[in-house]
Structure formats: C-alpha cells, structure tokens
TIBA-484479 format. One line per 5 residues: number of its first residue (from 1); their letters; for each residue x, y, z of N, C-alpha, C. Coordinates in pm, 1 decimal, padded with zeros to 6 digits. Example, Ala and Ser with C-alpha at 12.3 -4.5 7.8 and 13.67 -1.06 7.14 Angstrom:
% TIBA-484479
1	AS	01319.0 -00569.0 00780.0 01230.0 -00450.0 00780.0 01320.0 -00330.0 00780.0  01285.0 -00225.0 00708.0 01367.0 -00106.0 00714.0 01290.0 00003.0 00787.0
END
This chain:
% TIBA-484479
1	XXXXX	01663.0 00596.5 -03699.4 01736.4 00673.5 -03553.1 01644.6 00653.4 -03479.5  01511.7 00708.6 -03457.9 01413.2 00703.1 -03360.5 01382.7 00560.8 -03326.9  01384.1 00482.6 -03445.1 01370.6 00337.8 -03418.8 01473.0 00273.7 -03328.2  01626.0 00284.7 -03360.7 01718.0 00245.6 -03286.5 01739.8 00314.9 -03128.4  01698.2 00415.1 -03125.3 01699.9 00506.8 -03005.0 01589.0 00439.4 -02890.1
6	XXXXX	01476.6 00461.3 -02945.5 01388.3 00374.2 -02847.6 01423.8 00252.4 -02809.7  01441.6 00188.1 -02931.3 01479.1 00021.2 -02881.1 01584.4 00018.4 -02795.0  01708.5 00096.1 -02824.3 01796.8 00073.3 -02710.4 01786.8 00124.1 -02583.2  01700.7 00214.0 -02588.6 01635.2 00287.4 -02449.0 01605.5 00182.4 -02358.5  01472.7 00104.2 -02442.7 01391.2 00025.9 -02359.9 01473.5 -00097.4 -02319.8
11	XXXXX	01548.6 -00143.7 -02428.2 01653.9 -00256.7 -02382.3 01737.1 -00225.0 -02283.9  01784.9 -00125.4 -02265.7 01869.5 -00098.1 -02149.3 01819.1 -00103.2 -02006.2  01697.1 -00025.4 -02026.1 01633.8 -00015.8 -01934.8 01585.7 -00140.7 -01862.3  01560.7 -00224.6 -01934.7 01510.2 -00369.4 -01873.4 01622.7 -00416.8 -01840.4  01753.3 -00430.4 -01881.3 01842.4 -00498.2 -01826.2 01871.4 -00442.0 -01674.2
16	XXXXX	01876.8 -00282.1 -01682.5 01880.5 -00217.1 -01520.3 01783.4 -00252.5 -01453.3  01650.8 -00271.0 -01479.4 01562.1 -00328.0 -01418.8 01575.4 -00452.6 -01351.7  01602.6 -00541.5 -01439.8 01633.3 -00685.8 -01382.7 01755.8 -00712.4 -01289.3  01849.1 -00613.7 -01312.1 01962.0 -00637.4 -01239.0 01926.2 -00576.1 -01109.1  01853.9 -00438.5 -01079.9 01804.6 -00396.7 -00968.0 01715.2 -00495.7 -00887.2
21	XXXXX	01624.5 -00541.8 -00966.9 01535.5 -00638.3 -00892.4 01621.7 -00772.9 -00832.9  01697.1 -00818.8 -00897.8 01767.1 -00927.4 -00837.1 01855.6 -00876.6 -00718.2  01947.4 -00771.6 -00749.4 01994.1 -00707.6 -00622.3 01925.3 -00673.8 -00499.9  01790.5 -00653.8 -00531.8 01690.6 -00600.3 -00422.5 01660.0 -00729.9 -00333.9  01628.0 -00845.7 -00402.2 01619.5 -00980.1 -00331.2 01742.0 -01009.5 -00247.5
26	XXXXX	01865.5 -00991.7 -00300.9 01966.7 -01003.1 -00219.2 01998.2 -00905.3 -00069.0  01965.6 -00816.4 -00115.4 01962.2 -00715.1 -00016.9 01860.3 -00724.4 00107.6  01760.4 -00779.2 00051.6 01647.9 -00809.5 00149.3 01663.5 -00931.1 00244.4  01730.2 -01028.1 00176.4 01790.6 -01141.5 00256.4 01884.0 -01119.1 00351.5  02003.2 -01025.7 00333.7 02099.6 -00976.1 00418.4 02060.8 -00890.1 00530.0
31	XXXXX	01933.5 -00822.6 00504.5 01872.1 -00732.6 00578.9 01792.6 -00816.9 00693.7  01732.3 -00898.7 00641.3 01665.2 -00999.7 00728.8 01761.1 -01066.6 00858.1  01858.9 -01108.4 00763.5 01963.4 -01149.4 00890.9 02000.7 -01065.1 00966.9  02046.9 -00936.7 00914.5 02074.9 -00836.6 01018.6 01963.5 -00793.1 01143.5  01838.6 -00809.3 01072.8 01731.1 -00788.8 01200.0 01741.9 -00899.6 01296.3
36	XXXXX	01770.0 -00993.0 01248.0 01747.0 -01099.0 01351.0 01882.5 -01090.0 01436.8  02006.0 -01075.5 01355.7 02083.9 -01048.3 01464.4 02068.3 -00911.0 01577.2  02012.4 -00811.3 01539.3 01991.0 -00699.3 01611.9 01843.9 -00722.7 01713.3  01763.3 -00825.7 01689.4 01650.9 -00883.0 01767.2 01537.6 -00776.4 01731.6  01528.6 -00715.2 01619.9 01426.1 -00645.5 01587.8 01312.9 -00699.1 01485.8
41	XXXXX	01191.9 -00677.1 01497.6 01087.3 -00712.4 01436.5 01092.3 -00697.4 01276.1  01089.6 -00549.9 01224.6 01053.7 -00514.9 01132.1 01166.4 -00412.1 01054.9  01126.1 -00357.5 00916.4 01218.5 -00269.2 00873.2 01190.9 -00126.1 00956.9  01085.5 -00119.9 01019.7 01057.5 00049.5 01068.1 01166.8 00010.5 01203.5  01162.3 -00076.6 01296.2 01234.0 -00109.5 01403.3 01373.1 -00123.7 01358.1
46	XXXXX	01412.6 -00157.1 01240.1 01556.3 -00164.0 01217.7 01620.0 -00028.1 01186.7  01521.6 00032.4 01085.2 01570.0 00180.9 01051.2 01566.0 00265.2 01173.3  01492.5 00254.7 01301.2 01510.3 00289.4 01387.9 01610.5 00282.9 01478.3  01670.3 00173.2 01482.7 01787.8 00132.1 01560.9 01901.1 00195.5 01489.5  01897.8 00220.7 01355.9 02016.5 00274.3 01293.7 02036.4 00419.6 01340.8
51	XXXXX	01909.9 00491.7 01316.8 01895.4 00640.2 01371.0 01924.8 00650.5 01484.6  01871.9 00546.9 01602.0 01910.4 00611.3 01729.0 02056.4 00575.4 01754.8  02151.4 00492.8 01697.2 02276.6 00467.9 01685.8 02342.4 00615.8 01645.3  02332.3 00632.3 01545.2 02358.7 00778.2 01481.4 02332.4 00899.2 01585.4  02211.8 00888.1 01662.4 02188.6 01024.6 01711.7 02251.3 01021.1 01848.0
56	XXXXX	02278.2 00900.1 01913.7 02339.3 00866.1 02064.8 02499.6 00910.5 02038.1  02568.4 00878.4 01904.1 02690.1 00932.6 01884.7 02706.3 01066.9 01884.5  02601.1 01145.2 01827.9 02595.2 01286.8 01822.3 02578.1 01323.5 01976.7  02499.3 01298.0 02048.4 02463.3 01344.0 02158.0 02592.8 01317.7 02243.5  02671.3 01229.3 02248.6 02785.7 01156.0 02294.6 02895.6 01300.5 02276.2
61	XXXXX	02890.9 01359.2 02164.1 02994.6 01445.4 02115.3 02961.1 01577.4 02189.5  02818.7 01616.5 02228.8 02807.2 01764.9 02272.0 02833.8 01756.3 02425.9  02927.8 01825.0 02463.6 02993.3 01848.5 02596.3 03022.2 02005.8 02629.8  03037.3 02026.9 02777.6 03064.3 02157.5 02793.1 02978.8 02250.4 02799.0  02845.2 02225.0 02786.0 02728.8 02305.2 02789.1 02661.7 02291.1 02877.2
66	XXXXX	02543.7 02384.0 02890.3 02430.5 02375.6 02993.0 02356.6 02273.9 02948.2  02273.1 02184.3 02985.8 02155.8 02084.4 02980.4 02076.6 02155.4 02870.0  02020.1 02282.2 02885.2 01908.1 02343.2 02799.9 01990.9 02371.7 02664.0  02102.2 02410.3 02677.8 02181.2 02435.4 02543.2 02223.5 02320.3 02447.9  02245.6 02198.9 02576.6 02297.6 02080.9 02499.7 02188.0 02025.4 02417.4
71	XXXXX	02065.0 02031.6 02487.8 01955.0 01966.0 02418.0 01938.3 02030.3 02289.3  01945.9 02172.5 02299.4 01894.4 02245.2 02203.5 02001.9 02209.1 02056.9  02127.1 02212.4 02083.3 02219.8 02159.8 01994.6 02213.6 02009.7 01943.5  02166.7 01939.9 02025.4 02142.2 01775.8 01980.4 02035.4 01765.0 01920.4  01911.9 01842.2 01963.0 01776.4 01832.6 01880.2 01813.7 01893.1 01727.1
76	XXXXX	01892.3 01970.6 01734.8 01867.3 02044.5 01607.3 01972.0 01982.8 01552.4  02082.1 01922.6 01570.9 02195.0 01849.4 01487.5 02122.4 01676.5 01454.8  02029.0 01631.1 01549.7 01983.0 01526.8 01524.8 01863.4 01546.4 01378.0  01776.7 01667.7 01384.9 01694.6 01677.3 01246.0 01772.9 01709.6 01178.2  01888.8 01770.8 01162.1 01959.0 01767.1 01038.1 02032.2 01669.2 00992.3
81	XXXXX	02060.8 01568.3 01074.5 02084.4 01446.7 01035.6 01993.0 01356.7 00990.9  01859.9 01341.8 01055.8 01759.1 01276.1 01004.8 01722.1 01325.7 00869.9  01724.4 01463.3 00833.6 01688.6 01500.8 00713.8 01821.6 01470.1 00599.0  01921.8 01453.4 00636.9 02008.2 01410.4 00569.1 02018.0 01261.6 00537.8  01964.0 01176.2 00638.1 01948.1 01041.1 00649.1 01840.2 01002.9 00526.5
86	XXXXX	01736.5 01111.1 00509.2 01617.6 01067.0 00440.6 01669.4 01089.1 00303.9  01759.0 01198.7 00256.0 01823.2 01198.7 00152.4 01904.3 01076.6 00106.9  01961.3 01054.3 00201.8 02089.4 00918.4 00157.9 02002.6 00806.9 00130.9  01865.8 00805.8 00193.4 01777.1 00651.7 00149.3 01793.7 00625.6 -00020.4  01773.7 00781.1 -00092.9 01747.6 00727.5 -00228.9 01880.9 00746.1 -00304.4
91	XXXXX	01997.5 00732.9 -00253.4 02109.9 00734.2 -00326.8 02169.6 00574.2 -00349.1  02184.8 00525.4 -00434.0 02168.5 00409.1 -00466.6 02366.3 00374.3 -00469.7  02364.4 00309.2 -00355.3 02512.1 00269.8 -00295.7 02521.1 00126.3 -00240.1  02568.5 00034.2 -00306.1 02583.3 -00100.8 -00268.1 02631.5 -00103.3 -00120.3  02549.7 -00168.4 -00039.4 02599.7 -00179.3 00092.0 02572.4 -00100.5 00225.5
96	XXXXX	02494.5 00021.9 00148.5 02429.1 00106.1 00248.7 02299.5 00075.2 00331.4  02307.8 00136.2 00440.0 02161.7 00070.3 00538.5 02043.0 00079.5 00463.0  02045.2 00165.5 00362.7 01892.0 00187.9 00316.4 01904.6 00162.7 00147.8  01987.3 00069.3 00114.3 02007.7 00030.6 -00022.7 01885.2 -00044.3 -00094.5  01770.9 -00097.4 00009.2 01668.9 -00163.4 -00069.7 01568.8 -00039.8 -00088.4
101	XXXXX	01587.5 00070.2 -00006.9 01504.7 00171.0 -00045.3 01523.6 00245.2 -00179.5  01647.2 00249.2 -00178.5 01706.9 00276.6 -00305.1 01694.2 00225.4 -00439.0  01681.8 00095.5 -00411.5 01657.0 00008.1 -00521.5 01527.2 00001.4 -00557.5  01433.9 00018.2 -00475.8 01273.3 00044.2 -00476.8 01254.9 00165.3 -00561.8  01333.5 00274.2 -00517.7 01297.8 00414.2 -00593.8 01361.9 00404.2 -00729.6
106	XXXXX	01452.3 00347.9 -00747.2 01511.1 00347.0 -00893.1 01452.6 00257.0 -00957.9  01385.4 00149.6 -00906.4 01338.4 00078.3 -01000.5 01185.8 00143.0 -01049.9  01122.9 00208.2 -00947.7 01007.8 00277.8 -00971.7 01039.2 00396.9 -01104.9  01140.0 00461.2 -01060.6 01183.0 00533.5 -01179.6 01203.4 00492.0 -01314.3  01255.1 00362.8 -01319.5 01283.4 00318.3 -01452.4 01142.6 00305.4 -01508.6
111	XXXXX	01036.6 00218.1 -01433.4 00919.5 00198.4 -01493.6 00849.6 00290.2 -01532.9  00850.1 00436.6 -01463.0 00768.0 00517.4 -01488.8 00835.4 00575.7 -01622.7  00978.0 00575.6 -01631.9 01034.5 00658.8 -01757.7 01013.2 00565.4 -01888.7  01012.8 00434.4 -01849.6 00949.1 00356.3 -01966.9 00811.8 00374.5 -02019.1  00731.6 00360.9 -01926.2 00561.8 00380.1 -01902.2 00522.6 00532.7 -02010.1
116	XXXXX	00615.0 00604.7 -01980.9 00582.7 00736.3 -02033.2 00632.2 00722.0 -02184.1  00729.8 00617.8 -02224.0 00752.4 00632.8 -02381.4 00613.5 00581.6 -02481.3  00548.5 00517.1 -02398.6 00434.2 00453.4 -02484.3 00386.2 00538.0 -02612.6  00338.0 00645.5 -02554.8 00272.8 00737.3 -02657.8 00383.8 00765.3 -02767.2  00470.8 00782.1 -02739.7 00593.1 00827.0 -02865.8 00629.6 00670.5 -02934.3
121	XXXXX	00641.9 00578.1 -02871.0 00635.2 00476.0 -02953.5 00510.7 00411.1 -03036.2  00400.5 00438.2 -02965.6 00286.3 00440.8 -03052.4 00305.7 00507.6 -03172.6  00320.4 00636.5 -03172.9 00329.9 00737.0 -03280.2 00453.7 00666.4 -03376.0  00583.3 00628.1 -03335.5 00678.2 00573.6 -03422.2 00614.8 00454.5 -03482.4  00555.0 00360.3 -03424.2 00478.8 00243.6 -03484.0 00439.0 00287.4 -03616.4
126	XXXXX	00334.7 00381.3 -03612.6 00225.1 00408.4 -03673.3 00303.2 00495.7 -03812.2  00423.4 00546.1 -03788.5 00499.6 00600.7 -03888.8 00562.9 00487.1 -03971.6  00654.4 00381.4 -03888.7 00696.8 00271.9 -03983.7 00609.6 00211.5 -04037.3  00475.0 00189.0 -03997.2 00379.5 00092.9 -04088.4 00339.5 00201.0 -04190.1  00321.2 00300.2 -04181.6 00270.1 00413.7 -04305.4 00387.3 00389.3 -04408.1
131	XXXXX	00521.4 00377.4 -04364.6 00614.0 00384.5 -04461.3 00646.6 00242.1 -04512.7  00589.4 00150.8 -04454.7 00638.8 00021.1 -04497.0 00736.2 -00048.9 -04413.0  00764.7 00006.3 -04293.5 00875.7 -00095.5 -04232.9 00820.5 -00153.0 -04127.1  00746.2 -00283.4 -04172.1 00670.3 -00357.9 -04117.9 00760.3 -00430.2 -03989.9  00860.8 -00482.4 -04049.9 00976.8 -00562.5 -03956.6 01032.3 -00454.5 -03836.6
136	XXXXX	01072.7 -00358.7 -03865.7 01138.1 -00243.8 -03780.9 01009.6 -00227.1 -03682.3  00898.6 -00237.8 -03739.9 00765.2 -00184.5 -03605.6 00740.8 -00313.6 -03524.6  00761.9 -00450.3 -03560.1 00717.3 -00553.9 -03502.7 00813.4 -00553.6 -03400.8  00971.6 -00508.8 -03425.0 01107.8 -00538.2 -03325.1 01071.1 -00433.6 -03217.7  01026.0 -00298.0 -03244.5 01022.9 -00202.2 -03142.4 00941.7 -00236.8 -03061.9
141	XXXXX	00802.5 -00278.7 -03126.0 00692.7 -00329.0 -03033.5 00688.4 -00415.5 -02932.5  00811.4 -00537.3 -02986.3 00818.8 -00649.1 -02900.7 00927.1 -00604.7 -02764.0  01012.7 -00541.0 -02824.3 01085.3 -00480.0 -02720.1 01032.6 -00437.1 -02600.8  00942.3 -00315.9 -02645.1 00860.3 -00274.1 -02516.0 00739.2 -00358.0 -02447.3  00674.3 -00444.7 -02546.1 00609.9 -00551.7 -02467.3 00675.9 -00648.3 -02369.0
146	XXXXX	00782.1 -00671.9 -02418.1 00883.0 -00781.3 -02335.4 00922.8 -00717.6 -02191.4  00945.4 -00551.0 -02217.3 00979.3 -00517.0 -02094.8 00840.6 -00478.4 -01992.0  00707.7 -00440.7 -02061.0 00604.9 -00436.3 -01956.5 00568.8 -00573.6 -01912.8  00583.9 -00695.2 -01978.6 00578.1 -00821.1 -01949.1 00684.4 -00851.5 -01825.6  00769.0 -00810.3 -01837.8 00879.6 -00842.4 -01713.0 00824.3 -00759.6 -01610.5
151	XXXXX	00795.6 -00648.0 -01624.0 00739.8 -00598.6 -01496.2 00630.7 -00634.4 -01429.0  00534.3 -00677.0 -01512.8 00436.6 -00773.8 -01472.6 00445.0 -00864.5 -01392.9  00553.0 -00948.6 -01439.0 00580.7 -01052.4 -01363.4 00636.9 -01054.1 -01241.0  00725.8 -00942.2 -01232.1 00810.8 -00930.2 -01115.5 00762.5 -00834.8 -01022.3  00642.2 -00740.6 -01040.7 00586.7 -00646.1 -00956.5 00573.3 -00691.9 -00826.4
156	XXXXX	00491.2 -00813.5 -00800.0 00458.8 -00835.8 -00686.4 00548.3 -00872.7 -00590.2  00675.6 -00923.2 -00641.4 00777.7 -00953.1 -00564.6 00853.3 -00861.0 -00524.2  00862.8 -00752.4 -00606.7 00951.3 -00597.2 -00581.3 00864.8 -00510.9 -00485.1  00746.2 -00502.9 -00479.2 00650.6 -00393.9 -00438.6 00601.6 -00496.3 -00361.5  00622.0 -00589.8 -00261.0 00574.0 -00650.3 -00202.1 00501.3 -00596.6 -00067.8
161	XXXXX	00525.5 -00461.2 -00046.6 00409.8 -00381.2 00083.9 00533.9 -00311.1 00146.7  00519.0 -00204.7 00180.2 00606.9 -00104.2 00248.3 00542.2 -00020.5 00334.6  00562.1 -00009.1 00453.3 00511.6 00084.6 00537.0 00591.9 00182.6 00599.0  00510.9 00275.8 00659.5 00583.1 00389.0 00702.8 00556.6 00396.5 00848.7  00657.4 00466.9 00901.0 00651.3 00454.2 01052.9 00552.4 00550.2 01124.5
166	XXXXX	00490.9 00536.3 01207.3 00389.9 00602.9 01278.6 00454.6 00663.1 01413.0  00413.3 00785.8 01462.1 00468.5 00819.6 01575.8 00371.2 00820.8 01677.7  00420.3 00734.3 01794.9 00348.4 00672.4 01918.2 00361.8 00778.2 02031.1  00218.4 00791.1 02053.8 00231.8 00913.8 02171.3 00175.5 00838.8 02308.9  00259.8 00849.9 02393.2 00191.0 00782.8 02519.7 00313.5 00809.6 02674.3
171	XXXXX	00284.9 00693.7 02768.8 00370.5 00705.5 02879.0 00501.1 00681.6 02819.5  00535.1 00609.2 02722.4 00679.4 00568.1 02704.8 00741.8 00658.2 02587.7  00676.9 00771.8 02548.8 00718.7 00862.7 02426.7 00830.6 00963.1 02523.6  00911.7 01024.0 02459.5 01015.6 01110.7 02498.3 00990.8 01229.1 02431.1  01070.1 01360.3 02466.8 01084.6 01460.9 02395.6 01133.3 01442.8 02253.2
176	XXXXX	01245.0 01379.0 02251.8 01332.4 01321.7 02109.1 01230.1 01231.6 02037.6  01163.1 01131.3 02094.6 01071.4 01068.4 02010.5 00970.4 01133.5 01934.1  00919.3 01238.4 02010.1 00789.5 01318.6 01929.6 00847.5 01415.2 01849.9  00978.9 01463.2 01877.2 01030.2 01538.3 01783.5 01066.3 01438.3 01644.1  01141.5 01361.6 01671.4 01180.7 01261.2 01569.2 01008.5 01248.2 01493.2
181	XXXXX	00917.0 01211.8 01549.5 00805.5 01180.5 01503.6 00740.6 01308.7 01383.5  00776.8 01424.5 01436.4 00721.6 01541.2 01322.3 00783.9 01504.6 01194.3  00944.7 01495.5 01216.4 01025.7 01452.3 01073.8 00936.5 01352.6 00997.2  00931.6 01249.1 01072.8 00870.9 01091.6 01003.6 00739.6 01131.2 00941.5  00673.5 01209.8 01017.8 00536.6 01238.2 00926.3 00550.9 01318.5 00821.2
186	XXXXX	00654.9 01425.8 00814.7 00675.6 01535.9 00707.4 00712.0 01440.2 00582.0  00807.6 01337.7 00608.5 00858.5 01259.2 00510.4 00766.6 01135.3 00454.6  00667.5 01091.6 00539.9 00594.7 00968.3 00543.7 00551.3 00968.4 00376.9  00492.7 01070.2 00350.8 00400.0 01070.5 00229.9 00501.9 01052.1 00102.1  00624.5 01162.7 00118.9 00711.5 01125.2 00034.6 00753.5 01001.5 -00014.9
191	XXXXX	00812.0 00942.7 00094.6 00827.4 00797.1 00098.3 00721.1 00719.3 00027.2  00629.0 00703.7 00087.5 00498.4 00652.9 00031.2 00506.8 00651.6 -00137.0  00497.8 00770.3 -00173.4 00502.9 00841.9 -00310.4 00617.5 00761.9 -00379.5  00727.0 00773.1 -00344.7 00864.5 00744.3 -00411.1 00861.8 00558.1 -00402.7  00824.1 00497.3 -00304.7 00849.6 00361.2 -00268.0 00719.6 00258.5 -00328.1
196	XXXXX	00600.1 00313.3 -00355.5 00445.4 00237.5 -00410.8 00486.0 00190.8 -00555.8  00411.9 00094.3 -00584.3 00441.3 00017.5 -00695.3 00370.3 00128.1 -00797.4  00436.9 00154.0 -00915.8 00406.3 00232.9 -01020.1 00282.3 00207.0 -01090.4  00205.7 00273.6 -01119.0 00060.8 00256.7 -01195.4 00086.5 00272.6 -01319.4  00100.5 00178.5 -01439.5 00127.5 00199.0 -01534.9 -00004.8 00256.7 -01619.1
201	XXXXX	00015.5 00345.7 -01709.6 -00067.8 00409.3 -01796.4 -00166.9 00338.7 -01882.9  -00281.4 00338.8 -01897.8 -00373.5 00274.8 -01991.2 -00351.7 00343.4 -02118.6  -00288.8 00335.1 -02211.7 -00259.5 00370.3 -02353.6 -00272.2 00261.1 -02449.2  -00353.0 00313.3 -02568.4 -00342.4 00235.5 -02694.7 -00231.2 00282.5 -02792.0  -00136.5 00193.4 -02769.6 -00003.3 00226.7 -02859.7 00018.2 00128.3 -02926.9
206	XXXXX	-00013.6 00012.0 -02934.6 00042.4 -00106.7 -03008.0 -00052.7 -00134.4 -03159.4  00031.7 -00187.4 -03236.7 -00041.9 -00204.9 -03344.1 -00079.0 -00368.4 -03367.4  -00207.4 -00395.4 -03411.4 -00255.2 -00523.0 -03404.7 -00159.8 -00606.8 -03503.8  -00122.7 -00563.5 -03644.7 -00061.8 -00668.8 -03694.0 00114.1 -00681.7 -03619.4  00122.8 -00627.0 -03545.9 00272.3 -00644.3 -03473.8 00250.4 -00731.3 -03367.0
211	XXX	00132.4 -00788.1 -03312.7 00095.1 -00858.9 -03203.0 00153.6 -00980.7 -03217.0  00250.2 -01045.7 -03101.1 00292.8 -01180.9 -03140.8 00186.5 -01298.6 -03115.0  00213.5 -01362.0 -03229.4 00131.4 -01487.6 -03216.4 00163.0 -01625.0 -03106.3
END
C-alpha cells in the first residue's frame, strides 16, 4: 500500500507540475502582450497599473465628505484592498491578473512537497529491498527520479527571475505612493520566499542497485 501510495502521489504531482509549467509559459506570453498594449516596461509596472486602476475606482466612489476624511477613507480602503490583492495573488484562477504568481507559488509548493518525500521513499526502498521486492523498489525509485529530473530540466525556464518592487522616494513621490510602499515592503519578503526557486534537500535516499543503467 505504501508503495502504491508514494508512486501515485509522485506521479500525480509530476503531472500537475508539468501542466502548471506549460500554463505558466502561456500566461507569460499573454502578459507580455498586455504589457506592450499598456506601454509598461515590466511586471512591477504592470502590477502597479492594475493596482492604480483599482485605487482610482475606490477614490472616485468616496464623495460627500471633507477632504481630510475622504483621504483617510481612501487610504484605509486602499490598504485593505492592497492586502486583499496580495492574498488573491496566490489563488490559482485561470485568467486572473496574477495567475503567473499563483502558478509559481503552486509549482514551488509541489516541488517542496515531493522533495520532503525523499526520506520516506528512501526508508520504503530499504524495506522493499529487505523483503525481496526488488522490482517494486526500482519502480518507486524511478518515478521519483523522473520527477526530480523533470524539475531540474525546467527550473531555469520556470524560475527565470522575479523581482520585488521598491519604494522610490523623491520629488515625484506622493503620500499615496509612500503609504503604498510601506505595504509593498512588508509583503516583499513573503513574495520572495513564495516565488523563489525551491532548493531541493541533499539527501541520500536512493539504492544503488535500483539506478537506471
């Protein structure tokens, strides 16, 4: 049962990984076209354009109050919307503005989850070998090796570099941009952790006799 369970889990994870990776390529191409249409240079500018559009809509809806009260409501509402937008980034929904971010996050989670199985798979292989189930051991090892090879082959294509936004202070900055920058700095480390290339653990888990010739 453990043999089938690990094999099925890894095989399923590999299929999902490949599907997400292929979708990510499509999304990146579509996003590049939209950036060109909007006349923005990179992902940061594109994301900022999306946020500014949302904030403008909110600001326009605040009427009938004093300017100070209006600013307070808009800035408070803007911060809530920004936090909500950060959470939405990681919701995997086809066609969403941040689908590429959600896909990167999902791909990283898949790799980390399967990588964590190496110790358990190593223990399982030794048990299978001990009880004479050599063929089963080879099959389990091959399935995990194929997944790891798949990740190695595609990781540079998937995690080709993603930067976080920096707040720019100067004569062109505004109160709203400074407030927005505070939220950006708070979430920058979280974005980096979620979107950077996963580092697979170095673990001796394979059995020599199971190595493919």
